[in-house]
TORKOL-4160 file (C-alpha; in steps of 0.2 Angstrom, whole numbers, padded with zeros to 4 digits, m for minus):
180
<pt num="1" X="0506" Y="0577" Z="0598"/>
<pt num="2" X="0504" Y="0597" Z="0596"/>
<pt num="3" X="0509" Y="0604" Z="0611"/>
<pt num="4" X="0527" Y="0591" Z="0611"/>
<pt num="5" X="0526" Y="0597" Z="0591"/>
<pt num="6" X="0526" Y="0614" Z="0599"/>
<pt num="7" X="0537" Y="0614" Z="0612"/>
<pt num="8" X="0550" Y="0605" Z="0604"/>
<pt num="9" X="0550" Y="0615" Z="0588"/>
<pt num="10" X="0544" Y="0630" Z="0593"/>
<pt num="11" X="0529" Y="0629" Z="0581"/>
<pt num="12" X="0518" Y="0616" Z="0568"/>
<pt num="13" X="0524" Y="0619" Z="0553"/>
<pt num="14" X="0518" Y="0604" Z="0546"/>
<pt num="15" X="0505" Y="0589" Z="0550"/>
<pt num="16" X="0503" Y="0574" Z="0539"/>
<pt num="17" X="0488" Y="0566" Z="0544"/>
<pt num="18" X="0486" Y="0546" Z="0540"/>
<pt num="19" X="0470" Y="0535" Z="0549"/>
<pt num="20" X="0464" Y="0519" Z="0546"/>
<pt num="21" X="0456" Y="0507" Z="0557"/>
<pt num="22" X="0445" Y="0491" Z="0545"/>
<pt num="23" X="0430" Y="0483" Z="0544"/>
<pt num="24" X="0437" Y="0470" Z="0533"/>
<pt num="25" X="0426" Y="0468" Z="0516"/>
<pt num="26" X="0409" Y="0466" Z="0523"/>
<pt num="27" X="0392" Y="0472" Z="0513"/>
<pt num="28" X="0382" Y="0490" Z="0517"/>
<pt num="29" X="0367" Y="0481" Z="0526"/>
<pt num="30" X="0381" Y="0469" Z="0536"/>
<pt num="31" X="0387" Y="0482" Z="0545"/>
<pt num="32" X="0384" Y="0484" Z="0564"/>
<pt num="33" X="0382" Y="0503" Z="0569"/>
<pt num="34" X="0391" Y="0501" Z="0581"/>
<pt num="35" X="0407" Y="0496" Z="0573"/>
<pt num="36" X="0403" Y="0511" Z="0560"/>
<pt num="37" X="0404" Y="0523" Z="0573"/>
<pt num="38" X="0418" Y="0515" Z="0580"/>
<pt num="39" X="0429" Y="0517" Z="0561"/>
<pt num="40" X="0421" Y="0535" Z="0558"/>
<pt num="41" X="0429" Y="0535" Z="0575"/>
<pt num="42" X="0444" Y="0535" Z="0570"/>
<pt num="43" X="0447" Y="0536" Z="0551"/>
<pt num="44" X="0435" Y="0553" Z="0546"/>
<pt num="45" X="0433" Y="0560" Z="0566"/>
<pt num="46" X="0450" Y="0557" Z="0568"/>
<pt num="47" X="0457" Y="0566" Z="0555"/>
<pt num="48" X="0444" Y="0581" Z="0556"/>
<pt num="49" X="0450" Y="0583" Z="0575"/>
<pt num="50" X="0470" Y="0581" Z="0570"/>
<pt num="51" X="0465" Y="0596" Z="0556"/>
<pt num="52" X="0455" Y="0606" Z="0570"/>
<pt num="53" X="0473" Y="0609" Z="0583"/>
<pt num="54" X="0483" Y="0607" Z="0569"/>
<pt num="55" X="0475" Y="0624" Z="0560"/>
<pt num="56" X="0473" Y="0631" Z="0577"/>
<pt num="57" X="0494" Y="0629" Z="0578"/>
<pt num="58" X="0497" Y="0634" Z="0563"/>
<pt num="59" X="0487" Y="0650" Z="0563"/>
<pt num="60" X="0497" Y="0653" Z="0577"/>
<pt num="61" X="0512" Y="0651" Z="0569"/>
<pt num="62" X="0509" Y="0660" Z="0552"/>
<pt num="63" X="0505" Y="0647" Z="0543"/>
<pt num="64" X="0512" Y="0627" Z="0534"/>
<pt num="65" X="0505" Y="0616" Z="0527"/>
<pt num="66" X="0492" Y="0600" Z="0531"/>
<pt num="67" X="0494" Y="0584" Z="0518"/>
<pt num="68" X="0477" Y="0570" Z="0522"/>
<pt num="69" X="0482" Y="0553" Z="0518"/>
<pt num="70" X="0467" Y="0549" Z="0506"/>
<pt num="71" X="0465" Y="0531" Z="0496"/>
<pt num="72" X="0467" Y="0527" Z="0478"/>
<pt num="73" X="0449" Y="0517" Z="0479"/>
<pt num="74" X="0444" Y="0535" Z="0479"/>
<pt num="75" X="0437" Y="0534" Z="0461"/>
<pt num="76" X="0429" Y="0515" Z="0465"/>
<pt num="77" X="0412" Y="0507" Z="0472"/>
<pt num="78" X="0421" Y="0494" Z="0479"/>
<pt num="79" X="0409" Y="0484" Z="0485"/>
<pt num="80" X="0410" Y="0477" Z="0504"/>
<pt num="81" X="0421" Y="0494" Z="0506"/>
<pt num="82" X="0406" Y="0508" Z="0510"/>
<pt num="83" X="0417" Y="0511" Z="0528"/>
<pt num="84" X="0429" Y="0515" Z="0521"/>
<pt num="85" X="0425" Y="0525" Z="0504"/>
<pt num="86" X="0413" Y="0535" Z="0515"/>
<pt num="87" X="0426" Y="0541" Z="0526"/>
<pt num="88" X="0439" Y="0542" Z="0512"/>
<pt num="89" X="0426" Y="0553" Z="0506"/>
<pt num="90" X="0424" Y="0564" Z="0521"/>
<pt num="91" X="0443" Y="0567" Z="0519"/>
<pt num="92" X="0444" Y="0574" Z="0505"/>
<pt num="93" X="0432" Y="0587" Z="0505"/>
<pt num="94" X="0435" Y="0590" Z="0522"/>
<pt num="95" X="0452" Y="0594" Z="0515"/>
<pt num="96" X="0447" Y="0606" Z="0501"/>
<pt num="97" X="0433" Y="0618" Z="0512"/>
<pt num="98" X="0448" Y="0617" Z="0523"/>
<pt num="99" X="0460" Y="0624" Z="0508"/>
<pt num="100" X="0446" Y="0637" Z="0504"/>
<pt num="101" X="0445" Y="0644" Z="0523"/>
<pt num="102" X="0461" Y="0645" Z="0527"/>
<pt num="103" X="0474" Y="0646" Z="0511"/>
<pt num="104" X="0472" Y="0665" Z="0515"/>
<pt num="105" X="0479" Y="0660" Z="0533"/>
<pt num="106" X="0495" Y="0654" Z="0526"/>
<pt num="107" X="0488" Y="0636" Z="0526"/>
<pt num="108" X="0488" Y="0626" Z="0513"/>
<pt num="109" X="0480" Y="0607" Z="0514"/>
<pt num="110" X="0481" Y="0596" Z="0502"/>
<pt num="111" X="0479" Y="0576" Z="0501"/>
<pt num="112" X="0488" Y="0561" Z="0494"/>
<pt num="113" X="0476" Y="0545" Z="0486"/>
<pt num="114" X="0490" Y="0532" Z="0486"/>
<pt num="115" X="0489" Y="0516" Z="0475"/>
<pt num="116" X="0491" Y="0501" Z="0481"/>
<pt num="117" X="0505" Y="0500" Z="0496"/>
<pt num="118" X="0517" Y="0487" Z="0506"/>
<pt num="119" X="0508" Y="0492" Z="0521"/>
<pt num="120" X="0510" Y="0480" Z="0536"/>
<pt num="121" X="0491" Y="0475" Z="0532"/>
<pt num="122" X="0495" Y="0473" Z="0514"/>
<pt num="123" X="0511" Y="0461" Z="0518"/>
<pt num="124" X="0501" Y="0450" Z="0531"/>
<pt num="125" X="0486" Y="0448" Z="0517"/>
<pt num="126" X="0501" Y="0443" Z="0505"/>
<pt num="127" X="0507" Y="0431" Z="0517"/>
<pt num="128" X="0489" Y="0422" Z="0515"/>
<pt num="129" X="0484" Y="0426" Z="0498"/>
<pt num="130" X="0498" Y="0429" Z="0487"/>
<pt num="131" X="0486" Y="0430" Z="0473"/>
<pt num="132" X="0480" Y="0447" Z="0478"/>
<pt num="133" X="0496" Y="0455" Z="0476"/>
<pt num="134" X="0495" Y="0451" Z="0460"/>
<pt num="135" X="0477" Y="0457" Z="0456"/>
<pt num="136" X="0482" Y="0473" Z="0464"/>
<pt num="137" X="0497" Y="0476" Z="0457"/>
<pt num="138" X="0487" Y="0471" Z="0439"/>
<pt num="139" X="0479" Y="0484" Z="0441"/>
<pt num="140" X="0491" Y="0496" Z="0444"/>
<pt num="141" X="0500" Y="0502" Z="0424"/>
<pt num="142" X="0515" Y="0501" Z="0431"/>
<pt num="143" X="0513" Y="0485" Z="0437"/>
<pt num="144" X="0518" Y="0484" Z="0455"/>
<pt num="145" X="0515" Y="0489" Z="0473"/>
<pt num="146" X="0521" Y="0508" Z="0478"/>
<pt num="147" X="0537" Y="0506" Z="0492"/>
<pt num="148" X="0528" Y="0520" Z="0508"/>
<pt num="149" X="0544" Y="0530" Z="0501"/>
<pt num="150" X="0536" Y="0532" Z="0486"/>
<pt num="151" X="0519" Y="0539" Z="0493"/>
<pt num="152" X="0531" Y="0548" Z="0506"/>
<pt num="153" X="0542" Y="0558" Z="0493"/>
<pt num="154" X="0522" Y="0564" Z="0486"/>
<pt num="155" X="0518" Y="0572" Z="0504"/>
<pt num="156" X="0535" Y="0577" Z="0506"/>
<pt num="157" X="0535" Y="0588" Z="0490"/>
<pt num="158" X="0518" Y="0593" Z="0496"/>
<pt num="159" X="0523" Y="0601" Z="0512"/>
<pt num="160" X="0539" Y="0610" Z="0503"/>
<pt num="161" X="0539" Y="0627" Z="0500"/>
<pt num="162" X="0540" Y="0618" Z="0482"/>
<pt num="163" X="0522" Y="0616" Z="0482"/>
<pt num="164" X="0515" Y="0636" Z="0488"/>
<pt num="165" X="0505" Y="0636" Z="0470"/>
<pt num="166" X="0495" Y="0619" Z="0478"/>
<pt num="167" X="0480" Y="0623" Z="0487"/>
<pt num="168" X="0464" Y="0608" Z="0490"/>
<pt num="169" X="0473" Y="0594" Z="0478"/>
<pt num="170" X="0472" Y="0577" Z="0481"/>
<pt num="171" X="0489" Y="0571" Z="0473"/>
<pt num="172" X="0487" Y="0552" Z="0464"/>
<pt num="173" X="0502" Y="0544" Z="0469"/>
<pt num="174" X="0496" Y="0525" Z="0464"/>
<pt num="175" X="0507" Y="0523" Z="0448"/>
<pt num="176" X="0490" Y="0526" Z="0438"/>
<pt num="177" X="0480" Y="0515" Z="0446"/>
<pt num="178" X="0463" Y="0528" Z="0445"/>
<pt num="179" X="0468" Y="0523" Z="0426"/>
<pt num="180" X="0460" Y="0508" Z="0425"/>
């Protein structure tokens, strides 16, 4: 991906890391170590590897912006989601550390914490259980699920010069989800 961007655009100016492999709702003691490793390989190590090579390309270019996608659930302790919340917390920690390590070299690293959003996975769950959407919407003060474009606007802002003084921040684009 990075070599393609360098060849096509002359370098890498910004990157968005959005990784998610699901185990579904599963209590911690019922997760097989192999499943844990497979999920962490995507949700945590995948983000690490992307950042590693994105940072190198941005250093060549003289700077850039990286936005990692987390989750509005990051303030919660949702039963059955230890695998998910552990990976997202790791992403937030990597975001903060990389922000401190590379800010002086012109690379801004931030994260976005989306709340409930109309992803393909949510559409599938909604088709199977309409009450799931009602429950999720009820936790959002705005009373609805976000369209992906609404979260994308936050990401685009963090990648833009308008956010030039924002470093190491997790921006909640969640309709107030974390407030309830």
